[in-house]
Backbone bond lengths (Angstrom), bond angles and torsions (degrees), N, CA, C in turn:
res aa  C-N    CA-C-N  psi(-1)  N-CA   C-N-CA  omega(-1)  CA-C   N-CA-C  phi
1 M - - - 1.464 - - 1.522 109.40 -
2 A 1.351 116.71 134.68 1.456 121.55 178.16 1.523 109.49 -67.37
3 Q 1.333 115.55 139.51 1.455 121.67 -179.42 1.518 109.45 -132.28
4 R 1.325 114.64 165.30 1.461 119.44 177.74 1.525 109.23 -74.80
5 T 1.324 115.84 126.06 1.457 120.25 -175.24 1.513 113.55 -117.11
6 E 1.333 117.43 3.92 1.447 119.55 178.52 1.517 111.23 -146.75
7 A 1.331 114.79 153.02 1.457 122.35 177.85 1.528 108.31 -140.39
8 I 1.318 116.25 160.25 1.456 121.75 179.74 1.524 109.82 -106.37
9 Y 1.334 115.63 128.88 1.459 121.86 175.02 1.519 108.26 -127.64
10 Q 1.326 116.39 114.04 1.465 122.61 179.82 1.527 111.71 50.24
11 G 1.329 115.71 44.49 1.459 121.66 176.17 1.518 115.26 82.57
12 R 1.324 117.51 -2.18 1.463 121.93 -177.89 1.524 110.06 -110.08
13 T 1.324 116.74 139.52 1.453 121.67 -179.80 1.526 110.92 -81.66
14 I 1.328 116.20 131.59 1.463 122.44 173.30 1.522 107.51 -110.77
15 G 1.316 117.13 115.28 1.459 121.63 176.99 1.515 110.38 -90.23
16 I 1.325 117.66 143.50 1.463 120.77 -177.74 1.525 110.58 -61.34
17 E 1.360 117.38 -26.09 1.461 120.15 179.81 1.521 112.35 -65.53
18 S 1.328 117.80 -18.63 1.469 120.87 -175.87 1.518 112.93 -68.21
19 I 1.339 118.18 -19.01 1.470 119.14 -177.63 1.526 112.30 -89.35
20 Y 1.345 117.12 -3.19 1.457 120.62 -176.87 1.531 112.08 -94.78
21 T 1.330 115.80 151.32 1.451 122.67 166.75 1.516 107.38 -153.50
22 V 1.325 115.96 -176.18 1.468 120.11 178.61 1.521 108.79 -134.23
23 I 1.319 116.18 133.22 1.463 123.23 178.49 1.529 108.39 -128.07
24 D 1.333 116.26 124.90 1.470 121.10 179.71 1.528 111.95 50.78
25 G 1.333 115.48 40.89 1.459 120.39 176.77 1.510 115.17 79.39
26 K 1.335 117.35 4.65 1.469 120.82 -178.41 1.521 110.61 -114.72
27 Q 1.320 115.78 130.05 1.460 121.05 178.88 1.526 109.90 -76.63
28 I 1.339 115.95 127.72 1.457 121.51 -179.28 1.518 109.96 -138.37
29 N 1.327 115.24 170.03 1.453 120.52 168.71 1.530 108.87 -82.76
30 I 1.338 116.50 147.67 1.461 121.44 172.23 1.529 106.65 -80.90
31 P 1.320 119.55 111.92 1.468 120.86 -172.87 1.530 113.28 -53.76
32 E 1.337 117.28 -47.33 1.467 119.98 -177.72 1.524 111.75 -64.32
33 K 1.326 116.63 -42.43 1.462 120.81 -179.84 1.521 110.68 -67.50
34 L 1.330 116.54 -44.21 1.464 120.85 179.02 1.523 110.55 -59.57
35 N 1.323 117.02 -45.55 1.473 120.82 -179.02 1.519 111.17 -65.03
36 W 1.335 116.26 -37.46 1.468 120.33 -179.98 1.530 110.55 -65.31
37 V 1.335 116.88 -47.91 1.470 120.21 179.95 1.521 110.26 -66.57
38 R 1.325 117.15 -37.91 1.463 120.89 179.07 1.531 110.72 -63.28
39 E 1.341 116.83 -38.71 1.466 120.17 178.15 1.521 111.05 -64.30
40 K 1.345 117.24 -43.15 1.460 120.62 178.41 1.533 110.19 -64.02
41 S 1.326 116.02 -36.00 1.458 120.59 177.50 1.523 111.12 -63.86
42 R 1.315 117.36 -47.37 1.467 121.66 -179.11 1.521 111.94 -64.77
43 N 1.352 116.20 -31.58 1.461 120.58 -178.75 1.526 113.03 -84.21
44 G 1.331 117.05 2.03 1.462 120.14 179.55 1.514 113.52 69.37
45 E 1.351 116.83 32.96 1.467 121.19 -176.65 1.517 113.58 -103.95
46 L 1.322 117.53 3.00 1.457 121.36 178.21 1.523 109.31 -104.47
47 F 1.333 116.59 134.58 1.461 120.42 -174.92 1.522 111.43 -130.20
48 C 1.320 114.78 159.20 1.451 121.94 178.71 1.530 109.73 -66.98
49 P 1.335 118.36 136.45 1.461 120.91 -178.54 1.521 114.90 -69.86
50 C 1.344 118.36 -13.62 1.464 118.97 -178.22 1.520 113.05 -77.34
51 G 1.350 116.72 -12.39 1.452 120.12 179.44 1.513 114.55 90.72
52 C 1.333 117.55 10.50 1.461 120.52 -178.53 1.532 112.17 -74.55
53 G 1.340 116.71 -13.00 1.460 120.69 178.69 1.507 115.12 91.32
54 A 1.321 117.54 0.55 1.463 120.55 -178.05 1.518 111.42 -71.86
55 N 1.326 115.05 136.55 1.469 120.64 171.68 1.520 109.64 -74.38
56 L 1.324 116.50 139.88 1.455 121.12 176.22 1.520 110.19 -110.58
57 I 1.319 115.41 148.79 1.460 123.12 -179.94 1.523 108.68 -118.02
58 L 1.322 116.09 135.38 1.455 120.96 176.66 1.520 110.17 -77.42
59 V 1.326 116.68 129.79 1.458 122.55 174.14 1.524 106.67 -112.10
60 A 1.330 116.81 103.52 1.461 120.61 -174.68 1.515 110.25 -157.23
61 G 1.320 115.97 154.89 1.457 121.86 178.48 1.507 110.15 -173.17
62 D 1.306 117.25 -169.84 1.454 121.64 -176.86 1.523 112.97 -84.22
63 R 1.317 117.25 -11.11 1.456 121.09 179.02 1.521 110.34 -107.94
64 N 1.322 115.53 150.97 1.466 121.68 175.20 1.530 111.25 53.01
65 L 1.335 115.88 57.49 1.461 121.35 -174.39 1.519 113.40 -57.93
66 R 1.311 117.24 -33.00 1.469 119.44 -175.86 1.524 112.87 -70.89
67 E 1.312 117.60 -14.40 1.459 120.75 -178.03 1.528 112.49 -95.95
68 Q 1.305 118.34 7.05 1.462 120.29 -179.51 1.528 110.08 -68.30
69 H 1.332 115.54 139.83 1.454 119.49 -175.28 1.527 109.48 -167.02
70 F 1.326 115.27 -179.30 1.470 122.34 171.81 1.527 108.14 -108.70
71 R 1.334 116.66 149.73 1.462 120.21 173.87 1.520 109.18 -138.83
72 I 1.336 115.26 158.62 1.459 120.37 179.77 1.522 110.19 -71.35
73 K 1.318 115.72 137.70 1.461 121.39 175.41 1.522 109.35 -59.86
74 D 1.326 116.54 138.52 1.468 121.35 -174.21 1.529 112.62 -52.13
75 S 1.315 117.14 -38.01 1.469 120.36 -177.17 1.531 112.81 -71.64
76 D 1.337 117.54 -11.66 1.463 120.98 -177.48 1.524 113.47 -109.74
77 T 1.309 117.42 8.63 1.469 119.61 -174.60 1.522 113.51 -67.85
78 K 1.332 118.26 -16.50 1.459 120.70 -179.70 1.521 112.61 -86.63
79 L 1.331 117.43 -6.21 1.465 120.27 177.87 1.525 109.95 -68.40
80 E 1.321 116.20 149.56 1.463 121.16 -179.36 1.525 109.26 -81.07
81 C 1.314 115.73 97.09 1.464 121.99 -174.70 1.528 109.93 -100.36
82 T 1.330 116.18 134.60 1.464 121.01 179.76 1.531 111.43 -119.33
83 A 1.326 117.05 19.53 1.466 120.59 -178.78 1.516 111.18 -62.84
84 V 1.324 116.15 140.69 1.458 122.19 177.34 1.520 108.27 -95.43
85 T 1.324 116.55 121.90 1.463 119.69 -179.43 1.529 110.58 -79.76
86 E 1.319 115.37 153.75 1.458 121.83 -176.90 1.527 109.54 -98.60
87 G 1.319 116.87 137.94 1.451 121.07 -179.41 1.523 113.07 -67.99
88 R 1.314 115.79 156.44 1.473 120.95 -178.08 1.530 111.73 -59.53
89 S 1.321 117.13 -44.13 1.462 119.71 -177.89 1.518 111.75 -61.59
90 S 1.332 116.44 -39.86 1.460 120.76 -179.36 1.521 111.84 -64.62
91 I 1.331 117.68 -48.43 1.466 119.84 -177.38 1.517 111.04 -70.57
92 E 1.352 117.63 -36.97 1.464 118.58 178.58 1.523 110.85 -65.84
93 S 1.325 117.45 -32.13 1.457 120.67 175.89 1.528 110.73 -65.91
94 K 1.313 117.44 -39.36 1.461 120.17 178.40 1.532 111.20 -67.95
95 I 1.321 116.51 -35.93 1.467 120.15 176.24 1.524 109.95 -64.02
96 V 1.345 116.64 -42.86 1.464 121.15 176.41 1.521 110.34 -56.22
97 L 1.326 117.09 -49.30 1.463 120.80 -176.98 1.527 111.46 -65.78
98 K 1.338 116.59 -39.53 1.464 119.53 178.58 1.527 110.48 -61.71
99 C 1.327 117.42 -46.55 1.461 121.02 179.88 1.529 110.89 -64.72
100 W 1.311 116.44 -40.23 1.463 121.60 179.55 1.524 110.62 -60.74
101 L 1.328 116.46 -48.21 1.461 120.38 -179.11 1.529 110.96 -63.84
102 D 1.324 117.45 -43.94 1.470 119.61 177.62 1.522 111.04 -57.65
103 D 1.330 116.43 -42.79 1.456 120.69 -176.95 1.528 111.55 -69.87
104 K 1.323 117.70 -38.67 1.465 120.88 -175.93 1.527 112.60 -82.40
105 L 1.331 117.76 -39.32 1.467 120.15 -175.54 1.524 112.39 -85.15
106 R 1.328 116.31 -35.29 1.469 122.61 174.42 1.527 113.88 54.65
107 T 1.323 116.41 37.12 1.462 119.97 175.98 1.528 112.54 -115.75
108 G 1.340 116.76 -9.20 1.454 120.71 176.96 1.512 114.51 67.23
109 D 1.333 117.51 18.58 1.467 119.56 -176.71 1.518 113.24 -113.86
110 V 1.348 118.01 13.35 1.463 120.23 -177.36 1.530 109.37 -70.25
111 D 1.311 115.97 116.78 1.463 122.13 178.43 1.521 108.80 -102.06
112 T 1.336 116.39 153.14 1.460 120.74 -175.44 1.525 111.53 -119.18
113 R 1.325 114.63 151.89 1.476 122.23 177.20 1.530 110.75 48.46
114 V 1.311 114.50 56.99 1.467 121.35 -174.65 1.523 109.59 -89.98
115 P 1.328 118.99 118.38 1.473 120.02 177.61 1.519 110.57 -65.05
116 I 1.324 116.85 146.93 1.465 118.85 -174.57 1.520 111.83 -64.13
117 N 1.338 118.18 -24.22 1.472 117.68 179.20 1.519 112.28 -74.65
118 A 1.343 117.41 -7.23 1.466 120.36 172.46 1.519 110.66 -81.64
119 V 1.344 116.23 -17.74 1.456 122.06 177.14 1.516 110.60 -100.02
120 D 1.330 115.42 -41.71 1.460 121.74 179.17 1.524 107.68 -129.07
121 D 1.337 116.88 102.86 1.460 120.39 -174.46 1.523 113.00 -77.45
122 S 1.342 116.54 6.29 1.460 119.01 178.03 1.522 111.89 -85.59
123 T 1.328 117.30 -3.45 1.453 120.61 -179.55 1.520 110.85 -126.64
124 D 1.316 116.28 149.64 1.463 120.02 177.70 1.533 110.91 -116.26
125 R 1.349 117.03 16.47 1.450 119.69 178.55 1.525 110.34 -64.91
126 K 1.329 116.57 151.96 1.466 121.39 -170.69 1.527 114.51 -93.79
127 Y 1.323 117.33 1.92 1.460 118.11 177.10 1.521 109.48 -65.24
128 E 1.330 115.97 159.07 1.455 120.00 -177.30 1.517 111.27 -139.45
129 F 1.330 115.53 156.88 1.450 122.24 170.58 1.522 107.86 -88.44
130 S 1.318 117.63 142.11 1.457 120.67 179.47 1.528 110.61 -67.06
131 F 1.340 115.79 -39.90 1.464 121.33 -178.42 1.523 109.09 -146.30
132 V 1.333 116.04 145.05 1.466 121.37 176.03 1.525 109.36 -141.17
133 S 1.319 115.73 133.19 1.467 122.33 167.46 1.515 107.06 -119.65
134 K 1.325 116.44 107.00 1.460 119.76 -177.86 1.523 111.48 -72.04
135 L 1.328 116.98 -30.04 1.459 119.62 178.81 1.523 110.99 -65.47
136 H 1.335 116.68 -36.62 1.460 121.14 179.24 1.525 111.88 -95.21
137 K 1.328 117.09 -0.49 1.460 122.24 -178.83 1.520 110.46 52.04
138 L 1.328 113.91 52.17 1.461 122.13 -173.95 1.520 110.39 -131.87
139 A 1.343 116.09 137.89 1.460 121.41 172.40 1.521 109.24 -134.16
140 I 1.321 115.76 147.11 1.464 121.47 174.62 1.516 108.37 -126.13
141 S 1.315 115.42 133.09 1.453 121.27 172.29 1.524 107.37 -113.58
142 Y 1.326 116.08 117.20 1.467 121.68 -176.92 1.526 109.83 -102.62
143 F 1.330 115.90 133.11 1.458 122.01 179.19 1.520 109.06 -117.78
144 H 1.311 116.86 112.40 1.462 119.58 174.73 1.519 110.57 -87.66
145 D 1.316 116.45 -38.78 1.457 122.47 -176.58 1.526 109.30 -108.52
146 R 1.312 116.85 131.68 1.464 120.16 -178.34 1.528 112.54 -62.62
147 A 1.338 117.34 -22.35 1.464 120.10 -179.32 1.520 111.61 -63.45
148 N 1.343 117.20 -21.51 1.460 120.57 179.81 1.529 113.11 -85.57
149 I 1.320 116.94 -7.22 1.467 120.23 -179.24 1.519 108.14 -90.50
150 T 1.298 116.82 87.40 1.463 122.34 -178.81 1.523 110.17 -117.79
151 D 1.317 116.23 152.51 1.465 120.57 177.98 1.528 110.56 -59.28
152 E 1.332 116.60 -40.05 1.461 119.61 -178.51 1.530 110.84 -61.20
153 K 1.332 116.60 -47.94 1.466 119.79 -178.76 1.518 111.05 -63.94
154 L 1.322 117.44 -45.74 1.459 120.70 -179.56 1.528 111.11 -62.60
155 D 1.324 117.03 -41.38 1.468 120.58 178.75 1.522 111.29 -61.78
156 I 1.338 116.14 -44.49 1.464 119.93 -177.96 1.521 111.29 -67.36
157 L 1.331 117.08 -41.61 1.461 119.97 177.25 1.526 110.89 -63.16
158 D 1.338 116.25 -43.45 1.465 119.98 -179.74 1.526 112.10 -61.90
159 M 1.323 115.91 -37.33 1.467 120.16 -173.75 1.523 113.31 -82.85
160 N 1.332 117.41 -8.61 1.463 119.31 -173.87 1.524 113.43 -125.02
161 T 1.320 115.76 35.22 1.461 119.79 179.84 1.522 112.64 -98.86
162 Q 1.344 117.71 -7.75 1.466 121.06 -174.93 1.520 108.98 53.35
163 D 1.333 118.84 -123.01 1.472 120.54 -179.31 1.523 111.84 -99.64
164 I 1.326 116.77 19.65 1.465 121.58 179.92 1.532 109.74 -93.73
165 K 1.333 116.27 134.47 1.458 121.73 177.41 1.522 109.23 -85.05
166 I 1.330 116.51 127.37 1.459 120.07 -178.78 1.524 110.39 -107.75
167 Y 1.345 115.24 137.23 1.457 122.99 175.26 1.532 108.15 -117.40
168 Y 1.327 115.48 137.61 1.455 121.15 177.60 1.527 109.44 -104.24
169 I 1.334 116.40 129.42 1.460 122.45 177.73 1.524 107.98 -128.47
170 A 1.329 116.44 134.52 1.464 121.57 -179.85 1.522 109.63 -118.92
171 D 1.320 115.54 157.20 1.457 120.12 175.26 1.521 110.01 -64.66
172 I 1.326 115.79 149.39 1.461 122.13 -175.99 1.528 112.39 -58.59
173 M 1.334 118.19 -25.16 1.463 120.04 -178.33 1.524 111.89 -67.39
174 N 1.350 116.92 -12.75 1.463 121.41 178.27 1.528 112.85 -92.11
175 C 1.324 116.49 7.97 1.465 121.20 -170.18 1.516 113.99 -70.01
176 G 1.318 118.76 -33.85 1.452 120.83 -174.30 1.519 110.78 86.18
177 S 1.309 117.15 -165.39 1.467 120.87 -177.08 1.520 110.23 -149.70
178 E 1.319 115.64 166.31 1.466 123.68 174.87 1.529 112.10 57.15
179 G 1.362 116.16 35.78 1.457 119.58 173.95 1.508 115.41 72.47
180 Q 1.324 117.67 14.87 1.461 120.59 -178.55 1.517 109.91 -125.93
181 F 1.318 116.75 124.07 1.455 119.99 176.73 1.523 110.67 -72.23
182 P 1.324 118.90 144.04 1.466 120.71 173.30 1.523 110.00 -68.01
183 E 1.315 115.26 165.27 1.467 120.75 -173.28 1.521 112.43 -55.45
184 W 1.347 116.43 -43.39 1.459 118.15 -175.85 1.528 112.59 -67.35
185 M 1.333 117.50 -27.60 1.454 120.30 176.77 1.520 112.05 -78.84
186 M 1.316 117.19 -26.25 1.455 120.21 177.17 1.529 111.39 -65.40
187 K 1.339 116.42 -23.71 1.470 120.06 175.06 1.527 110.27 -64.18
188 I 1.335 115.54 -38.31 1.466 120.28 178.50 1.528 110.13 -75.01
189 E 1.334 116.82 -43.26 1.458 120.34 -179.35 1.525 111.06 -58.79
190 S 1.326 117.53 -38.05 1.458 120.69 -178.22 1.525 111.93 -67.00
191 R 1.351 116.65 -21.71 1.457 120.44 -178.89 1.526 112.50 -92.02
192 Q 1.331 117.62 -45.14 1.457 117.87 -175.53 1.533 113.85 -109.93
193 G 1.338 116.94 0.35 1.450 120.21 172.97 1.513 114.83 85.66
194 Y 1.305 118.52 -1.92 1.459 124.02 -179.09 1.515 107.87 -165.83
195 C 1.321 116.45 172.38 1.462 121.26 175.68 1.524 109.48 -125.19
196 L 1.323 115.60 144.63 1.459 122.05 174.71 1.522 108.50 -118.23
197 F 1.345 116.17 134.70 1.450 121.24 -179.44 1.519 109.91 -124.16
198 L 1.311 115.84 136.52 1.456 120.99 -179.53 1.525 110.95 -105.82
199 S 1.326 115.65 126.64 1.456 122.03 170.48 1.520 107.40 -116.76
200 I 1.323 118.14 119.57 1.466 119.36 -178.03 1.518 111.67 -75.07
201 D 1.325 116.90 -3.23 1.469 120.54 173.20 1.523 111.15 -94.96
202 G 1.351 116.24 -2.01 1.463 119.06 -177.99 1.504 111.16 -150.23
203 E 1.327 116.70 -117.42 1.453 120.86 -177.04 1.520 109.95 -130.41
204 V 1.340 115.30 179.37 1.457 119.73 169.55 1.524 106.87 -65.85
205 E 1.316 115.92 120.63 1.455 120.52 -175.08 1.526 110.65 -97.76
206 H 1.322 115.93 144.23 1.455 120.46 177.05 1.523 108.81 -145.66
207 P 1.346 117.92 75.00 1.455 121.12 -173.10 1.518 114.39 -64.51
208 L 1.337 116.90 -24.48 1.457 120.63 179.52 1.516 109.51 -119.98
209 H 1.313 116.79 157.38 1.462 122.54 176.23 1.523 111.47 55.79
210 M 1.318 117.75 45.18 1.464 121.76 -174.52 1.521 111.95 -62.67
211 R 1.314 117.55 -40.13 1.458 119.82 -177.51 1.522 110.97 -68.43
212 K 1.312 117.10 -38.48 1.461 120.03 177.84 1.518 110.63 -63.55
213 V 1.315 116.64 -41.69 1.455 121.18 178.74 1.517 110.06 -61.35
214 M 1.317 116.09 -47.34 1.454 120.47 -177.76 1.528 110.12 -60.55
215 G 1.317 116.74 -43.05 1.453 120.14 -179.08 1.513 112.76 -65.91
216 S 1.306 116.97 -39.80 1.459 120.42 -177.83 1.523 111.96 -70.94
217 L 1.345 116.67 -43.53 1.448 119.56 -177.09 1.515 113.23 -79.07
218 A 1.344 116.69 -7.70 1.458 118.92 176.43 1.513 110.79 -62.64
219 E 1.341 117.13 -25.57 1.454 121.19 176.92 1.525 111.66 -58.79
220 L 1.325 116.11 -30.05 1.457 120.53 -176.62 1.521 112.50 -93.41
221 G 1.308 117.81 -8.11 1.457 120.23 -174.62 1.514 111.43 69.16
222 V 1.321 116.95 29.61 1.458 120.95 -176.70 1.524 110.00 -74.75
223 A 1.331 116.40 125.72 1.459 120.47 177.51 1.505 112.37 -132.62
224 S 1.331 118.62 -17.32 1.455 120.07 -178.25 1.515 110.20 -153.79
225 L 1.294 115.66 171.43 1.455 121.87 -176.96 1.513 110.69 -124.54
226 A 1.333 116.42 134.59 1.457 120.25 176.71 1.519 108.71 -84.06
227 S 1.317 117.10 115.07 1.447 120.31 175.50 1.520 108.54 -102.73
228 P 1.355 118.78 166.18 1.464 119.65 -172.75 1.518 112.39 -53.34
229 G 1.326 116.28 116.66 1.446 121.10 174.43 1.514 115.32 89.29
230 C 1.341 118.29 -10.68 1.459 118.43 -178.05 1.514 110.41 -160.47
231 L 1.340 115.69 170.75 1.454 121.95 172.54 1.510 108.34 -109.95
232 R 1.321 116.25 130.39 1.461 119.77 178.92 1.527 108.74 -112.20
233 P 1.318 118.03 120.71 1.463 120.09 179.23 1.510 111.09 -62.85
234 H 1.314 116.32 144.23 1.466 120.18 -177.93 1.518 109.17 -142.86
235 S 1.283 117.48 125.33 1.467 122.17 178.12 1.520 109.50 -92.23
236 W 1.338 116.52 134.02 1.462 120.21 177.54 1.529 110.86 -85.83
237 D 1.322 117.05 -1.98 1.464 119.41 174.60 1.470 109.78 -83.83
């Protein structure tokens, strides 16, 4: 069942994936982050992203980690809410990437759903990076749905990274077949020289241009991918 995976705090988006990390191959909540979001929830400072004014409550704990989400406060359920819920596959993919980055970068500074004006204050466009590590000067933009892969979005993200290197990753369902990328993926290939695909049942897939992928990601020391609940080793050879 689709659930609410984001809330607004003082104009900034908080994604449910931001409270996750991985320690010794085990997916856990980040205690400090969980407590911080929980405090904002109790104080009535989290709101629905659609602008309906509804207060949101964090539903999270040490059990059943995959079911953590936000829900509307009981007293606000009669408000006319138009929020679009995020599918399970999409949010679980973001959790995978968040845990993977935490495990590989090991700096504890991976931020989620970062608006581009937080990286480049010369623009007020509303597009966002899925993940940013300013210490590593790294950003990732994840595309679950091909409808989000537009020339306009890619151009704006490319032009507003400052000195941050951006990587584009798409869900495996966008991979295509018979060794040919679909048109929307060729937009990404033309920019970064290769395509990366995420399967939450396996690893980051790169059926074409394997050597280019390996060379580019060597900058990050990437050797494996954190999947829900565990780390699975992955060879780029």
